[in-house]
PASEBA-1860 file (N, C-alpha, C; in nm, 3 decimals):
! residues 296
1> XXXXXXXX> 0.085/-0.119/0.000/0.000/0.000/0.000/0.088/0.124/0.000 ~ 0.071/0.212/-0.098/0.151/0.333/-0.108/0.063/0.456/-0.087 ~ 0.123/0.560/-0.030/0.051/0.685/-0.008/0.054/0.768/-0.135 ~ -0.062/0.793/-0.191/-0.072/0.863/-0.319/-0.071/1.014/-0.296 ~ 0.038/1.080/-0.333/0.050/1.224/-0.314/0.074/1.295/-0.447 ~ 0.009/1.249/-0.552/0.022/1.317/-0.680/-0.054/1.449/-0.674 ~ -0.031/1.541/-0.768/-0.094/1.673/-0.762/-0.247/1.670/-0.754 ~ -0.309/1.574/-0.822/-0.455/1.567/-0.817/-0.502/1.534/-0.675
9> XXXXXXXX> -0.434/1.440/-0.610/-0.472/1.405/-0.474/-0.449/1.522/-0.378 ~ -0.339/1.593/-0.395/-0.312/1.709/-0.310/-0.418/1.817/-0.331 ~ -0.457/1.838/-0.456/-0.562/1.936/-0.485/-0.694/1.895/-0.420 ~ -0.723/1.766/-0.425/-0.846/1.716/-0.362/-0.842/1.737/-0.211 ~ -0.727/1.707/-0.150/-0.714/1.722/-0.006/-0.731/1.868/0.035 ~ -0.669/1.958/-0.040/-0.681/2.100/-0.007/-0.825/2.148/-0.021 ~ -0.889/2.110/-0.131/-1.027/2.153/-0.154/-1.120/2.090/-0.050 ~ -1.095/1.964/-0.016/-1.178/1.897/0.085/-1.165/1.965/0.220
17> XXXXXXXX> -1.044/2.005/0.257/-1.025/2.076/0.383/-1.099/2.210/0.382 ~ -1.086/2.283/0.271/-1.149/2.415/0.263/-1.301/2.405/0.269 ~ -1.358/2.312/0.194/-1.504/2.300/0.191/-1.556/2.245/0.324 ~ -1.478/2.158/0.389/-1.519/2.105/0.520/-1.517/2.215/0.626 ~ -1.418/2.304/0.616/-1.411/2.417/0.709/-1.522/2.516/0.681 ~ -1.547/2.542/0.554/-1.648/2.642/0.516/-1.789/2.601/0.559 ~ -1.824/2.475/0.540/-1.962/2.432/0.563/-2.002/2.443/0.709 ~ -1.905/2.449/0.800/-1.937/2.466/0.941/-2.017/2.594/0.965
25> XXXXXXXX> -1.989/2.697/0.889/-2.051/2.827/0.913/-2.189/2.840/0.850 ~ -2.207/2.810/0.717/-2.343/2.814/0.665/-2.436/2.715/0.732 ~ -2.384/2.599/0.774/-2.469/2.500/0.840/-2.527/2.554/0.969 ~ -2.463/2.654/1.027/-2.512/2.717/1.150/-2.593/2.842/1.119 ~ -2.544/2.927/1.028/-2.609/3.056/1.005/-2.743/3.044/0.934 ~ -2.759/2.945/0.847/-2.887/2.929/0.778/-3.000/2.908/0.879 ~ -2.978/2.818/0.972/-3.079/2.792/1.073/-3.089/2.903/1.176 ~ -2.974/2.962/1.213/-2.976/3.066/1.317/-3.051/3.190/1.270
33> XXXXXXXX> -3.037/3.226/1.143/-3.108/3.344/1.091/-3.259/3.325/1.103 ~ -3.308/3.208/1.066/-3.452/3.182/1.077/-3.495/3.178/1.223 ~ -3.412/3.120/1.309/-3.444/3.115/1.452/-3.450/3.255/1.511 ~ -3.358/3.342/1.471/-3.359/3.480/1.519/-3.485/3.552/1.474 ~ -3.531/3.524/1.354/-3.655/3.586/1.306/-3.773/3.545/1.394 ~ -3.778/3.419/1.435/-3.886/3.373/1.522/-3.874/3.438/1.660 ~ -3.751/3.449/1.711/-3.730/3.512/1.842/-3.777/3.657/1.840 ~ -3.740/3.730/1.735/-3.782/3.871/1.728/-3.933/3.882/1.710
41> XXXXXXXX> -3.991/3.790/1.634/-4.137/3.790/1.621/-4.204/3.769/1.755 ~ -4.149/3.679/1.836/-4.204/3.656/1.970/-4.192/3.781/2.057 ~ -4.082/3.853/2.042/-4.065/3.977/2.118/-4.169/4.081/2.078 ~ -4.192/4.097/1.948/-4.292/4.192/1.901/-4.432/4.153/1.945 ~ -4.459/4.024/1.948/-4.594/3.978/1.982/-4.622/3.987/2.132 ~ -4.522/3.952/2.214/-4.545/3.946/2.359/-4.496/4.070/2.433 ~ -4.401/4.141/2.376/-4.342/4.254/2.446/-4.247/4.213/2.557 ~ -4.217/4.084/2.567/-4.126/4.033/2.670/-3.982/4.068/2.632
49> XXXXXXXX> -3.917/4.149/2.715/-3.782/4.196/2.684/-3.678/4.084/2.687 ~ -3.713/3.971/2.748/-3.619/3.859/2.753/-3.591/3.808/2.611 ~ -3.693/3.807/2.528/-3.673/3.767/2.388/-3.574/3.860/2.318 ~ -3.585/3.989/2.349/-3.492/4.086/2.289/-3.350/4.061/2.337 ~ -3.335/4.027/2.466/-3.201/3.996/2.518/-3.141/3.876/2.446 ~ -3.223/3.773/2.427/-3.176/3.653/2.357/-3.136/3.687/2.214 ~ -3.218/3.767/2.150/-3.188/3.806/2.011/-3.056/3.880/2.004 ~ -3.036/3.978/2.091/-2.917/4.062/2.083/-2.790/3.985/2.116
57> XXXXXXXX> -2.804/3.878/2.193/-2.688/3.793/2.219/-2.652/3.712/2.094 ~ -2.753/3.648/2.036/-2.725/3.556/1.926/-2.700/3.626/1.794 ~ -2.746/3.748/1.776/-2.721/3.818/1.650/-2.573/3.852/1.637 ~ -2.504/3.872/1.750/-2.360/3.897/1.744/-2.287/3.770/1.699 ~ -2.330/3.657/1.751/-2.270/3.530/1.709/-2.299/3.505/1.562 ~ -2.421/3.539/1.520/-2.457/3.523/1.379/-2.366/3.606/1.290 ~ -2.339/3.730/1.330/-2.257/3.818/1.247/-2.116/3.763/1.230 ~ -2.058/3.712/1.338/-1.922/3.657/1.331/-1.919/3.534/1.241
65> XXXXXXXX> -2.017/3.445/1.262/-2.020/3.322/1.180/-2.049/3.353/1.035 ~ -2.136/3.450/1.011/-2.166/3.490/0.874/-2.039/3.542/0.805 ~ -1.963/3.625/0.877/-1.839/3.678/0.820/-1.739/3.568/0.789 ~ -1.726/3.471/0.879/-1.635/3.360/0.855/-1.681/3.276/0.736 ~ -1.812/3.261/0.722/-1.863/3.186/0.607/-1.834/3.255/0.476 ~ -1.844/3.389/0.476/-1.815/3.464/0.353/-1.668/3.450/0.315 ~ -1.580/3.469/0.413/-1.436/3.464/0.385/-1.394/3.326/0.336 ~ -1.439/3.221/0.406/-1.401/3.086/0.364/-1.466/3.049/0.231
73> XXXXXXXX> -1.584/3.105/0.202/-1.649/3.079/0.074/-1.577/3.143/-0.042 ~ -1.519/3.262/-0.019/-1.440/3.327/-0.124/-1.319/3.242/-0.159 ~ -1.256/3.182/-0.058/-1.142/3.094/-0.083/-1.183/2.977/-0.171 ~ -1.301/2.923/-0.146/-1.351/2.812/-0.229/-1.364/2.853/-0.375 ~ -1.418/2.970/-0.399/-1.434/3.014/-0.538/-1.298/3.033/-0.605 ~ -1.198/3.081/-0.530/-1.064/3.092/-0.586/-1.008/2.954/-0.622 ~ -1.035/2.855/-0.539/-0.978/2.723/-0.561/-1.038/2.653/-0.683 ~ -1.155/2.696/-0.727/-1.204/2.645/-0.855/-1.106/2.678/-0.966
81> XXXXXXXX> -1.047/2.797/-0.958/-0.952/2.837/-1.061/-0.812/2.784/-1.039 ~ -0.768/2.779/-0.913/-0.630/2.735/-0.886/-0.616/2.583/-0.890 ~ -0.714/2.511/-0.838/-0.705/2.365/-0.830/-0.771/2.294/-0.948 ~ -0.876/2.352/-1.001/-0.955/2.284/-1.105/-0.977/2.380/-1.223 ~ -0.868/2.437/-1.272/-0.879/2.540/-1.376/-0.938/2.486/-1.506 ~ -0.900/2.364/-1.545/-0.954/2.307/-1.669/-1.104/2.281/-1.654 ~ -1.143/2.225/-1.541/-1.285/2.202/-1.514/-1.363/2.334/-1.516 ~ -1.309/2.436/-1.448/-1.376/2.566/-1.444/-1.390/2.626/-1.583
89> XXXXXXXX> -1.288/2.606/-1.666/-1.294/2.657/-1.803/-1.402/2.585/-1.884 ~ -1.411/2.454/-1.867/-1.506/2.374/-1.946/-1.651/2.406/-1.908 ~ -1.679/2.416/-1.779/-1.819/2.430/-1.734/-1.853/2.572/-1.692 ~ -1.766/2.667/-1.719/-1.788/2.804/-1.675/-1.917/2.866/-1.726 ~ -1.961/2.826/-1.845/-2.086/2.881/-1.900/-2.209/2.838/-1.821 ~ -2.195/2.730/-1.745/-2.307/2.681/-1.664/-2.290/2.724/-1.518 ~ -2.175/2.692/-1.459/-2.155/2.720/-1.317/-2.137/2.869/-1.290 ~ -2.075/2.940/-1.383/-2.052/3.083/-1.362/-2.180/3.161/-1.334
97> XXXXXXXX> -2.283/3.149/-1.418/-2.408/3.219/-1.389/-2.474/3.175/-1.258 ~ -2.468/3.046/-1.224/-2.529/3.000/-1.100/-2.463/3.066/-0.979 ~ -2.330/3.069/-0.977/-2.259/3.132/-0.867/-2.279/3.283/-0.869 ~ -2.289/3.340/-0.989/-2.316/3.483/-0.999/-2.454/3.520/-0.947 ~ -2.554/3.436/-0.975/-2.689/3.459/-0.924/-2.689/3.458/-0.771 ~ -2.608/3.370/-0.713/-2.602/3.363/-0.566/-2.552/3.494/-0.508 ~ -2.451/3.552/-0.570/-2.397/3.679/-0.521/-2.499/3.791/-0.538 ~ -2.561/3.799/-0.656/-2.650/3.910/-0.687/-2.782/3.904/-0.610
105> XXXXXXXX> -2.836/3.785/-0.592/-2.968/3.773/-0.530/-2.964/3.745/-0.381 ~ -2.857/3.685/-0.332/-2.853/3.643/-0.192/-2.751/3.721/-0.111 ~ -2.626/3.720/-0.154/-2.522/3.783/-0.074/-2.545/3.933/-0.059 ~ -2.579/4.002/-0.168/-2.606/4.145/-0.159/-2.725/4.172/-0.068 ~ -2.825/4.085/-0.073/-2.943/4.100/0.012/-2.905/4.086/0.159 ~ -2.829/3.983/0.191/-2.787/3.961/0.329/-2.697/4.073/0.378 ~ -2.598/4.109/0.296/-2.503/4.212/0.338/-2.571/4.347/0.358 ~ -2.672/4.377/0.278/-2.740/4.506/0.288/-2.819/4.519/0.418
113> XXXXXXXX> -2.885/4.413/0.459/-2.974/4.422/0.574/-2.910/4.371/0.703 ~ -2.791/4.311/0.694/-2.723/4.267/0.816/-2.688/4.387/0.903 ~ -2.652/4.498/0.841/-2.621/4.618/0.918/-2.739/4.665/1.001 ~ -2.861/4.655/0.945/-2.980/4.693/1.022/-3.000/4.598/1.139 ~ -2.977/4.469/1.116/-2.990/4.372/1.225/-2.897/4.406/1.341 ~ -2.773/4.445/1.308/-2.673/4.469/1.411/-2.684/4.607/1.474 ~ -2.703/4.709/1.390/-2.692/4.847/1.437/-2.821/4.926/1.424 ~ -2.930/4.859/1.389/-3.054/4.931/1.364/-3.140/4.957/1.486
121> XXXXXXXX> -3.103/4.900/1.600/-3.181/4.925/1.721/-3.183/5.075/1.750 ~ -3.303/5.128/1.778/-3.324/5.271/1.809/-3.299/5.362/1.688 ~ -3.271/5.304/1.572/-3.253/5.383/1.450/-3.367/5.359/1.351 ~ -3.423/5.240/1.354/-3.540/5.209/1.272/-3.649/5.157/1.363 ~ -3.770/5.149/1.313/-3.881/5.099/1.394/-3.864/4.950/1.420 ~ -3.924/4.899/1.529/-3.915/4.754/1.556/-3.963/4.668/1.440 ~ -4.069/4.711/1.373/-4.119/4.632/1.260/-4.021/4.632/1.144 ~ -3.956/4.746/1.121/-3.855/4.752/1.015/-3.736/4.664/1.050
129> XXXXXXXX> -3.698/4.663/1.177/-3.588/4.577/1.221/-3.624/4.430/1.201 ~ -3.747/4.396/1.235/-3.793/4.258/1.216/-3.792/4.223/1.067 ~ -3.835/4.316/0.983/-3.833/4.292/0.839/-3.692/4.266/0.789 ~ -3.594/4.341/0.843/-3.455/4.319/0.805/-3.409/4.179/0.843 ~ -3.449/4.134/0.961/-3.413/3.999/1.005/-3.473/3.893/0.913 ~ -3.599/3.911/0.877/-3.666/3.816/0.788/-3.598/3.815/0.651 ~ -3.559/3.933/0.603/-3.493/3.941/0.472/-3.358/3.870/0.475 ~ -3.282/3.890/0.583/-3.153/3.821/0.594/-3.174/3.670/0.602
137> XXXXXXXX> -3.273/3.627/0.680/-3.302/3.483/0.689/-3.342/3.428/0.553 ~ -3.422/3.504/0.478/-3.460/3.460/0.343/-3.338/3.456/0.253 ~ -3.247/3.553/0.271/-3.126/3.556/0.190/-3.039/3.433/0.210 ~ -3.032/3.384/0.334/-2.953/3.263/0.358/-3.012/3.143/0.284 ~ -3.144/3.137/0.277/-3.209/3.027/0.205/-3.189/3.040/0.054 ~ -3.195/3.164/0.004/-3.171/3.186/-0.139/-3.026/3.151/-0.173 ~ -2.935/3.187/-0.085/-2.794/3.152/-0.105/-2.776/3.000/-0.112 ~ -2.840/2.930/-0.018/-2.833/2.784/-0.019/-2.892/2.729/-0.148
145> XXXXXXXX> -2.999/2.790/-0.196/-3.064/2.745/-0.320/-2.966/2.745/-0.436 ~ -2.898/2.855/-0.459/-2.809/2.865/-0.575/-2.684/2.779/-0.560 ~ -2.627/2.778/-0.441/-2.506/2.697/-0.420/-2.537/2.549/-0.436 ~ -2.650/2.506/-0.381/-2.686/2.364/-0.392/-2.731/2.329/-0.533 ~ -2.786/2.425/-0.606/-2.817/2.400/-0.747/-2.689/2.374/-0.825 ~ -2.587/2.456/-0.798/-2.458/2.435/-0.866/-2.395/2.303/-0.825 ~ -2.398/2.274/-0.695/-2.340/2.149/-0.645/-2.414/2.028/-0.703 ~ -2.546/2.037/-0.706/-2.625/1.924/-0.757/-2.602/1.904/-0.906
153> XXXXXXXX> -2.586/2.013/-0.981/-2.560/1.999/-1.124/-2.429/1.926/-1.148 ~ -2.330/1.951/-1.064/-2.203/1.880/-1.079/-2.219/1.732/-1.050 ~ -2.318/1.694/-0.968/-2.342/1.553/-0.937/-2.429/1.487/-1.044 ~ -2.533/1.558/-1.085/-2.626/1.503/-1.185/-2.648/1.608/-1.294 ~ -2.550/1.626/-1.384/-2.558/1.733/-1.485/-2.667/1.708/-1.589 ~ -2.743/1.812/-1.616/-2.851/1.806/-1.715/-2.862/1.943/-1.783 ~ -2.934/1.948/-1.895/-2.967/2.074/-1.960/-2.851/2.144/-2.027 ~ -2.760/2.070/-2.090/-2.643/2.130/-2.154/-2.604/2.047/-2.275
161> XXXXXXXX> -2.514/2.103/-2.356/-2.449/2.024/-2.459/-2.303/2.065/-2.465 ~ -2.220/1.975/-2.514/-2.076/2.000/-2.525/-2.046/2.041/-2.669 ~ -1.991/2.161/-2.685/-1.961/2.211/-2.818/-1.837/2.149/-2.878 ~ -1.810/2.184/-3.003/-1.692/2.132/-3.071/-1.562/2.177/-3.003 ~ -1.571/2.288/-2.929/-1.453/2.338/-2.859/-1.433/2.272/-2.723 ~ -1.520/2.176/-2.688/-1.509/2.106/-2.561/-1.572/2.178/-2.444 ~ -1.632/2.293/-2.468/-1.696/2.369/-2.360/-1.842/2.327/-2.343 ~ -1.892/2.343/-2.220/-2.030/2.309/-2.188/-2.117/2.433/-2.209
169> XXXXXXXX> -2.228/2.414/-2.281/-2.318/2.526/-2.309/-2.458/2.492/-2.257 ~ -2.522/2.586/-2.186/-2.656/2.559/-2.133/-2.761/2.557/-2.244 ~ -2.855/2.465/-2.231/-2.968/2.458/-2.324/-3.101/2.473/-2.253 ~ -3.106/2.440/-2.124/-3.231/2.448/-2.049/-3.197/2.481/-1.904 ~ -3.215/2.608/-1.867/-3.179/2.648/-1.731/-3.268/2.584/-1.626 ~ -3.391/2.555/-1.660/-3.480/2.488/-1.564/-3.423/2.350/-1.530 ~ -3.377/2.276/-1.631/-3.319/2.144/-1.606/-3.186/2.155/-1.532 ~ -3.110/2.259/-1.562/-2.982/2.279/-1.495/-3.003/2.304/-1.346
177> XXXXXXXX> -3.095/2.396/-1.314/-3.117/2.433/-1.173/-3.190/2.322/-1.099 ~ -3.302/2.277/-1.155/-3.383/2.175/-1.087/-3.348/2.037/-1.144 ~ -3.219/2.003/-1.135/-3.176/1.871/-1.182/-3.224/1.763/-1.086 ~ -3.201/1.639/-1.121/-3.267/1.528/-1.052/-3.226/1.511/-0.906 ~ -3.110/1.562/-0.866/-3.069/1.546/-0.726/-3.089/1.673/-0.644 ~ -3.123/1.785/-0.709/-3.131/1.913/-0.637/-3.238/1.915/-0.528 ~ -3.363/1.874/-0.553/-3.464/1.885/-0.446/-3.425/1.810/-0.320 ~ -3.368/1.691/-0.336/-3.329/1.612/-0.219/-3.214/1.679/-0.144
185> XXXXXXXX> -3.116/1.728/-0.219/-3.001/1.792/-0.155/-3.042/1.921/-0.084 ~ -3.134/1.995/-0.143/-3.177/2.122/-0.086/-3.248/2.102/0.047 ~ -3.349/2.017/0.050/-3.424/1.998/0.175/-3.337/1.931/0.280 ~ -3.249/1.842/0.238/-3.161/1.774/0.333/-3.065/1.873/0.399 ~ -3.009/1.964/0.320/-2.914/2.061/0.374/-2.983/2.162/0.465 ~ -3.098/2.212/0.424/-3.168/2.314/0.503/-3.214/2.256/0.637 ~ -3.271/2.136/0.635/-3.311/2.075/0.762/-3.190/2.043/0.848 ~ -3.079/2.007/0.787/-2.956/1.985/0.864/-2.910/2.114/0.931
193> XXXXXXXX> -2.921/2.226/0.859/-2.883/2.355/0.917/-2.974/2.391/1.034 ~ -3.104/2.369/1.018/-3.196/2.397/1.128/-3.167/2.308/1.249 ~ -3.135/2.183/1.222/-3.106/2.092/1.332/-2.976/2.131/1.403 ~ -2.877/2.175/1.325/-2.751/2.222/1.384/-2.777/2.340/1.477 ~ -2.856/2.435/1.430/-2.890/2.551/1.513/-2.964/2.508/1.639 ~ -3.057/2.418/1.624/-3.136/2.374/1.739/-3.048/2.317/1.849 ~ -2.954/2.232/1.813/-2.870/2.170/1.916/-2.764/2.266/1.969 ~ -2.714/2.355/1.884/-2.615/2.453/1.931/-2.678/2.549/2.031
201> XXXXXXXX> -2.794/2.602/1.997/-2.861/2.697/2.086/-2.908/2.628/2.214 ~ -2.965/2.510/2.200/-3.012/2.438/2.320/-2.895/2.401/2.409 ~ -2.779/2.372/2.350/-2.661/2.342/2.431/-2.618/2.460/2.516 ~ -2.620/2.579/2.457/-2.586/2.700/2.533/-2.690/2.725/2.641 ~ -2.818/2.709/2.605/-2.923/2.727/2.704/-2.912/2.628/2.819 ~ -2.882/2.503/2.786/-2.867/2.401/2.890/-2.749/2.432/2.981 ~ -2.642/2.484/2.924/-2.524/2.521/3.004/-2.560/2.630/3.105 ~ -2.630/2.733/3.058/-2.669/2.841/3.149/-2.765/2.791/3.256
209> XXXXXXXX> -2.857/2.703/3.219/-2.948/2.647/3.319/-2.871/2.566/3.422 ~ -2.774/2.490/3.376/-2.693/2.409/3.467/-2.614/2.497/3.564 ~ -2.561/2.607/3.513/-2.484/2.699/3.596/-2.571/2.800/3.671 ~ -2.703/2.792/3.648/-2.799/2.882/3.713/-2.767/3.029/3.685 ~ -2.741/3.058/3.558/-2.715/3.195/3.513/-2.813/3.230/3.401 ~ -2.856/3.356/3.401/-2.948/3.405/3.297/-3.063/3.306/3.276 ~ -3.130/3.273/3.385/-3.230/3.166/3.384/-3.341/3.194/3.283 ~ -3.396/3.315/3.285/-3.508/3.345/3.195/-3.466/3.333/3.048
217> XXXXXXXX> -3.349/3.388/3.016/-3.300/3.380/2.878/-3.268/3.235/2.840 ~ -3.210/3.162/2.935/-3.172/3.024/2.907/-3.294/2.936/2.881 ~ -3.402/2.962/2.954/-3.523/2.883/2.933/-3.580/2.905/2.793 ~ -3.577/3.029/2.749/-3.625/3.058/2.613/-3.535/2.992/2.510 ~ -3.404/3.003/2.528/-3.311/2.940/2.434/-3.336/2.790/2.426 ~ -3.336/2.727/2.542/-3.348/2.582/2.546/-3.485/2.536/2.494 ~ -3.591/2.604/2.540/-3.725/2.562/2.501/-3.752/2.579/2.353 ~ -3.718/2.695/2.298/-3.743/2.719/2.156/-3.657/2.629/2.068
225> XXXXXXXX> -3.532/2.609/2.108/-3.442/2.526/2.027/-3.485/2.380/2.029 ~ -3.526/2.331/2.146/-3.570/2.192/2.154/-3.701/2.170/2.078 ~ -3.789/2.270/2.082/-3.913/2.259/2.003/-3.880/2.251/1.854 ~ -3.781/2.329/1.814/-3.736/2.325/1.675/-3.681/2.187/1.640 ~ -3.602/2.130/1.731/-3.543/1.999/1.706/-3.649/1.889/1.697 ~ -3.754/1.900/1.778/-3.860/1.800/1.777/-3.926/1.791/1.640 ~ -3.944/1.905/1.575/-4.007/1.905/1.443/-3.908/1.871/1.332 ~ -3.784/1.918/1.346/-3.689/1.906/1.236/-3.623/1.769/1.231
233> XXXXXXXX> -3.593/1.709/1.347/-3.519/1.582/1.350/-3.589/1.470/1.271 ~ -3.719/1.448/1.290/-3.784/1.343/1.208/-3.780/1.374/1.059 ~ -3.794/1.503/1.024/-3.787/1.540/0.883/-3.648/1.512/0.826 ~ -3.547/1.536/0.908/-3.411/1.512/0.859/-3.387/1.364/0.833 ~ -3.443/1.278/0.916/-3.432/1.134/0.891/-3.498/1.096/0.758 ~ -3.617/1.152/0.736/-3.690/1.123/0.612/-3.615/1.176/0.490 ~ -3.575/1.304/0.495/-3.507/1.364/0.380/-3.370/1.301/0.356 ~ -3.302/1.265/0.464/-3.173/1.199/0.448/-3.185/1.065/0.378
241> XXXXXXXX> -3.289/0.990/0.414/-3.311/0.861/0.349/-3.345/0.880/0.201 ~ -3.432/0.976/0.172/-3.469/1.002/0.033/-3.349/1.048/-0.049 ~ -3.266/1.132/0.012/-3.146/1.179/-0.057/-3.050/1.064/-0.084 ~ -3.036/0.975/0.015/-2.949/0.859/-0.004/-2.999/0.767/-0.114 ~ -3.130/0.746/-0.118/-3.188/0.661/-0.223/-3.170/0.724/-0.361 ~ -3.183/0.857/-0.367/-3.161/0.925/-0.495/-3.016/0.913/-0.540 ~ -2.924/0.927/-0.445/-2.782/0.913/-0.478/-2.752/0.771/-0.524 ~ -2.813/0.672/-0.459/-2.793/0.532/-0.499/-2.846/0.508/-0.640
249> XXXXXXXX> -2.956/0.575/-0.674/-3.013/0.560/-0.808/-2.926/0.630/-0.913 ~ -2.883/0.753/-0.883/-2.812/0.834/-0.982/-2.662/0.802/-0.987 ~ -2.603/0.771/-0.871/-2.458/0.752/-0.862/-2.424/0.631/-0.776 ~ -2.458/0.511/-0.822/-2.434/0.391/-0.739/-2.287/0.369/-0.708 ~ -2.199/0.402/-0.802/-2.055/0.384/-0.777/-2.008/0.478/-0.667 ~ -2.062/0.598/-0.666/-2.027/0.694/-0.561/-2.068/0.643/-0.424 ~ -2.188/0.586/-0.414/-2.234/0.532/-0.286/-2.143/0.418/-0.241 ~ -2.106/0.331/-0.334/-2.016/0.220/-0.300/-1.882/0.272/-0.252
257> XXXXXXXX> -1.831/0.377/-0.316/-1.703/0.435/-0.275/-1.713/0.496/-0.136 ~ -1.823/0.566/-0.109/-1.841/0.628/0.023/-1.845/0.522/0.133 ~ -1.901/0.407/0.101/-1.917/0.302/0.201/-1.803/0.202/0.200 ~ -1.704/0.224/0.114/-1.587/0.136/0.113/-1.617/-0.004/0.063 ~ -1.713/-0.017/-0.028/-1.751/-0.148/-0.082/-1.689/-0.164/-0.221 ~ -1.615/-0.271/-0.240/-1.545/-0.293/-0.367/-1.620/-0.386/-0.460 ~ -1.714/-0.465/-0.405/-1.790/-0.559/-0.486/-1.937/-0.554/-0.447 ~ -2.024/-0.576/-0.546/-2.167/-0.585/-0.518/-2.193/-0.710/-0.434
265> XXXXXXXX> -2.272/-0.695/-0.329/-2.296/-0.808/-0.239/-2.430/-0.792/-0.169 ~ -2.480/-0.902/-0.119/-2.601/-0.903/-0.038/-2.561/-0.892/0.109 ~ -2.643/-0.821/0.186/-2.612/-0.807/0.328/-2.482/-0.733/0.352 ~ -2.459/-0.626/0.278/-2.333/-0.551/0.290/-2.323/-0.483/0.426 ~ -2.205/-0.487/0.489/-2.188/-0.422/0.619/-2.172/-0.271/0.604 ~ -2.203/-0.199/0.711/-2.179/-0.055/0.715/-2.043/-0.033/0.779 ~ -1.950/0.023/0.705/-1.815/0.047/0.755/-1.810/0.181/0.826 ~ -1.781/0.177/0.955/-1.770/0.300/1.033/-1.634/0.366/1.015
273> XXXXXXXX> -1.533/0.284/0.994/-1.397/0.335/0.979/-1.317/0.236/0.896 ~ -1.222/0.288/0.820/-1.135/0.201/0.741/-1.042/0.282/0.655 ~ -0.938/0.216/0.604/-0.841/0.280/0.516/-0.845/0.208/0.382 ~ -0.899/0.274/0.277/-0.912/0.206/0.148/-0.776/0.183/0.082 ~ -0.755/0.062/0.036/-0.634/0.024/-0.037/-0.674/0.001/-0.182 ~ -0.646/0.098/-0.269/-0.690/0.088/-0.408/-0.614/-0.017/-0.486 ~ -0.490/-0.044/-0.446/-0.412/-0.145/-0.518/-0.470/-0.284/-0.498 ~ -0.504/-0.316/-0.373/-0.559/-0.448/-0.341/-0.711/-0.452/-0.348
281> XXXXXXXX> -0.773/-0.334/-0.360/-0.918/-0.321/-0.364/-0.983/-0.383/-0.240 ~ -0.931/-0.342/-0.126/-0.988/-0.382/0.003/-0.986/-0.260/0.094 ~ -1.066/-0.265/0.200/-1.066/-0.160/0.301/-1.000/-0.215/0.426 ~ -0.881/-0.167/0.455/-0.804/-0.218/0.569/-0.854/-0.155/0.700 ~ -0.832/-0.230/0.807/-0.865/-0.184/0.943/-1.013/-0.145/0.956 ~ -1.099/-0.212/0.880/-1.241/-0.174/0.877/-1.312/-0.213/1.006 ~ -1.387/-0.120/1.060/-1.478/-0.147/1.171/-1.619/-0.146/1.113 ~ -1.688/-0.259/1.121/-1.812/-0.277/1.046/-1.929/-0.312/1.137
289> XXXXXXXX> -2.048/-0.273/1.093/-2.173/-0.322/1.151/-2.236/-0.415/1.048 ~ -2.246/-0.544/1.077/-2.290/-0.641/0.975/-2.427/-0.608/0.916 ~ -2.437/-0.618/0.784/-2.562/-0.611/0.707/-2.633/-0.475/0.712 ~ -2.582/-0.379/0.788/-2.655/-0.253/0.806/-2.658/-0.169/0.679 ~ -2.553/-0.174/0.598/-2.551/-0.093/0.476/-2.661/-0.135/0.380 ~ -2.682/-0.265/0.364/-2.789/-0.313/0.277/-2.926/-0.278/0.334 ~ -2.938/-0.279/0.467/-3.065/-0.244/0.530/-3.099/-0.098/0.504 ~ -2.998/-0.010/0.516/-3.022/0.132/0.492/-3.057/0.156/0.346
END
């Protein structure tokens, strides 16, 4: 078994690290923005200042995470050119507009109204501030829409033709955007983001309750976040299963590679850990749960 460190593998490792680091932030901010909108709505409806305290605490965290997501996302776009320049050149006519739409329709929207969320207290009316929060929350979902449309097209490309020059040209934008894997990936990612927010916020609330600090605020954090988790967790199981079945239908080899399976088999085990050996076509040091992969 040899360690493969050719340029393609190094480029993959770098891109994998960058995208793994980047996704930590949108996975939190997408759900947190919507949660903040509900918190502010509760404050407007009840007049309870505790909701406002909770909002003003978490909006600062949202701003920092949003900024980190933007910076790490810019690095990703650069790496399309530095690591995958030939690919970017070939599919630029398709992916370029999708990524451009994300900037024009989502990022500008979020960036414009984030300032009101942070600094608009006592400068705009409460309803206007709430509207800004809703717009930013909507912007995060629009951003997810375009990014996941681009990602899904790379997995299940449709609506294009390859010209004599080897470049990809769009023929049907509806098919490009709403390709066969996009709906599953979209709902799976958004529910995952909501679930991430639910457990992160409830964890902070539980910590404060345990330490007997900020009891009123902690109860709201924990209660609202857990209520969110109760609704979202079952949906995530459903959407995750549907997404997995779609991937198995569209990309069976990809599923086999993810699960470390080298041959088609009945009662395939689910590998929790292992080191794939491509020369011998085996997964070394595998820790397995018997038959679970076929069951899933």
